N, C-alpha and C positions, 0 to 999 in steps of 0.2 A: 687582402684586397688587391695588392699589386699582382699577385699570381693570377687571380681571376681576370684582371685587366690584360695581363700578358696573354692569357688564353683567348680572350676576346679579340685581341690584336692578331693573334695567330689565325683565328677563325676567318678573318677577312684578308689574309695574306694572299693577295691575288694580283693579276695583271691581265690585259685584254687578249693577248695572243694565247690561244688555248688549244690543248689536245685533251679531250675529255673522254673517259671511258664511262659510259652509262649503259648498264645492261638492259635497260628498258627502252633505249632509243635505237632506231635503225642507224646504221653506219653509212655515210655517203662517201664512197671511194672515188668519186669523179675527179679527174685531174683538174688543176686550176683552169686550163684552157677550156675544158668541157663545161665547167661550172660557170664560166663567164659568158658562154654562148647560150645562156638560158633564154627562153622565149618570154619569161616574165619580166615586166618593167622594173627598174630600180625604184625603191621607195623615194618619195619626194623629200627633199631637204626642207626641214621645218625651222631650223635654227635652234631647236631644243637638243640638248646634249643626249647622245645615245644612252649614257648611263642613267639618266633620269627617266627614260621611257622604256628601258629594257624589261624583259620578262622575268617574273618571279613565279612562273607556272610550275616549276619543278624544283626540288632541292638543288640540283646541279645548276639550273638557271640562276637561282638565288646566289649560289657561290660565285658564278662568273660575274654576275651583276656587282656583287660586293668587291670582287677583284678589280674590275674596271673602275668602279667608283673610287676605290682607294688609290689606284694608280693616278687618276685624274684629280685627286684631292677634292672630289665633289661631295661636300658635306651634306647637301640635301639628299643626294642619292644614297649616301651611307645611312642617313636616318631612315630612308625608305626601306632598306634591306635589313635593318636591325629590328629585332622583336621589341615589343613594348617593354618586356622585362630587361632586355639588354640596355635599352635606352635609359630606363630608370636606374639601373645599376651604375652606368657611366655618369648619370646626373649626380648620384650620391657620391661617387668617387670625386667628381669635380668639386662638390661642395667642400669636401675635406681639403682640397688643394686650392680652393678659392678660384675655380675655373668653371666655365659654362660647359654645357654638353658639346657645343660647337668646338670649344677649345680642346676638349678631350678627343673629339673625332679628328681634329687637325693633328694632334699628337699621334694618334693611331695611324693616320695616313702617312706620317713621316717615318714610321718604323720600316725596317727592311722587309722586302717581299720576296716571294719565290720568283724564279726567273720566268715561269709560265704557270698558267692555271691548269692544273691537272687533277682530276678526281677519279675515284673508283669506289666500288662497293656501296653504292647508294641503297639505303634501306628505308622504306616507309612503313610506319606502323600507326595507322589512324592519322591524327593530326601532328604526329612527331616523326622526325626523320633523322637519319645520320648519314654521313658519307666520310670518306677519307680523302684528304687533299695533300698534295705535295707542298711542304713548307719551305721556308727560305733556306733551310739546311739540307734540302734534298731528301728529307725523311717524310714518311707517311704519318699524318696526324688525323685525329678524329674531330669532326665538327657536328654539333647538334643544331637542328632546325625545327621550327614550329610553324604550323599553318595558321595564319591569322587572316580571316576572311577567305579570299581566293588566292592569297599570296603566301609563298614560303618565305620565312624570315630566319636569319641567323640568330641563334639563341644562346643563352648561357648554358653550360653543361649542367645537366640535372643529375642528382644523386641516384643511387640504385633503387 
């Protein structure tokens, strides 16, 4: 169980400052000065944390969302990005340790993270996806995701 928990912790080892390689997304190479001179207005500030309203439209988006949520220790956002199976697993682990799901997620958020969110090799196969992310040791690791409704969620690794 601890190994699976460690894998789940590693799956959300993230932070908000990102450099992402997504073979399916166009690359914006505009300089910061050019990017700031956009004719589009800035989004209105609503008082809602960015991590709780971020996109889960792609597997890479879900990874970045989880990374930001973990950095901010935003438990509600972590619940939003974790699949139903991952949440059930953590709930069961918590029962053995006499902890709630929220307690388990706080423990997860306190674990070391990678210095930046970086992904590569995103692959989608139906409602399942995988990508590689840079972990806290600077090594590439694999992450599994599942599509639940319209959102991609970080999932437990599935067997072959």
